[in-house]
N, C-alpha and C positions, 0 to 999 in steps of 0.2 A: 278915189276908188275908181277901179275899171270894171266894167261889166264883162263876166266869163261868157262862154258860149251857152251856157245853161241859164243866163241871165242873173246869175249871183253875182254879188259884188266881190271884187277881189281887192283887199286892201293892200294897195302896193303903189309905189311912185319910182320915178327914176330921176336921176341928175346926170345924164351923160354929157360929156364934154365934145364927143366927136360923133360921127355917124358909123364908127366901127361896130358898135355893139347893138346899134338900133334894131334891127331885123331879128337878132337872137333876143333881146329883151321883150319886143313884141310877140315874139313866138312863146316864151317863158311866161308872159303875163298871160296868154290864152291858155296855156297849159295849166297855170296854177288855177284858173277859173274852173278847169274840169274836176280837180280833185278838192276844190276849196269847201270841204266840209265842216271843218271847224269854223265856228262862229268867227267872222271877220274881226270882231271886237276883241278876239283873243290873240291875234298876231298881226304884223305888219312887216312886208317884204319891201326892202330898198335896194335899188340897182344905181350904182354910181361908178365913174371913173374918177382918177386922181390925175392931176396933170403930170405928164411925163412917164406914166405907168400905163402900159398896153392892156393890164389886166381889168376883167369885169370884177367890181367889189360888189358882194351881196351881203345885206345885214338882214336877219330876220329877228325880229322883236317880239317877244311873247310877254303878256301880263303876269305869267307866272315862271318861276325858274324851271328849267326842264333839264333833264338828263344829258350828258354830253353825246354827243353825235360825232362819229370820226369825221376828221377833216374840218370840222368847224372849231372857231376859237371863241372864248367866252365862258361865261357870259360878263359883259360889261353891264353896269345899271345905269339906267337913266330915269327921268321922270316919267316916261311912257312904259318903262318895264326893264326886261332882260335881253340884252342884245347879244346875238350870237352872229359872227361874220366868217366869210370865206372868199377867196379870190380864185378866180378862173381865168386861164389864159388861151389855152388852144383846146380846151374841152369841148366835145360835142353838146349841142344845145340839149339833146334828150338826156344826157349825163348831168348836165348843170340841173335840169328840172328833177331828176330823180333824187339830187341831192337836197334841193330844196325842200321837195316833199319829205324827206326824211327829218330835216329840222322842223318844218311845220307839225309833223305829226309826232315829234319827240314826247316822250312820256315827261310828265311833271317830275320834279326832282324829289 
C-alpha cells in the first residue's frame, strides 16, 4: 500500500522489469492517491511489465464485478475478485490515469 498526497492509502503495487515506466508509475500512484475515494479494500491496482513487451500492463481488481469500461478487458476471476486489464504503450501519463480512474469508479454490474 502506498500513501497518496492526502495521506490516504492507495492499494497498488508494481512489478516493473525495467526503469522505462518507473517515473510514470510513480506519478500514477500519486494521482490515484488524489482520487482514491472508494475504500481501498474495494479495489487494487497492479502495474507490471512483461519481458520483451514495451507496454505498461495495468490490472484493476474489484471485489465486486463491474460494468465494462471501454478499452479494458475482463473480467477475469481470481480469489481476490474480478480482474480488468489494459495495456499502454505511448499514452501520456494523464490519459493513463484518467483510464484507471474510470475503471476504479466503474459501476457495479
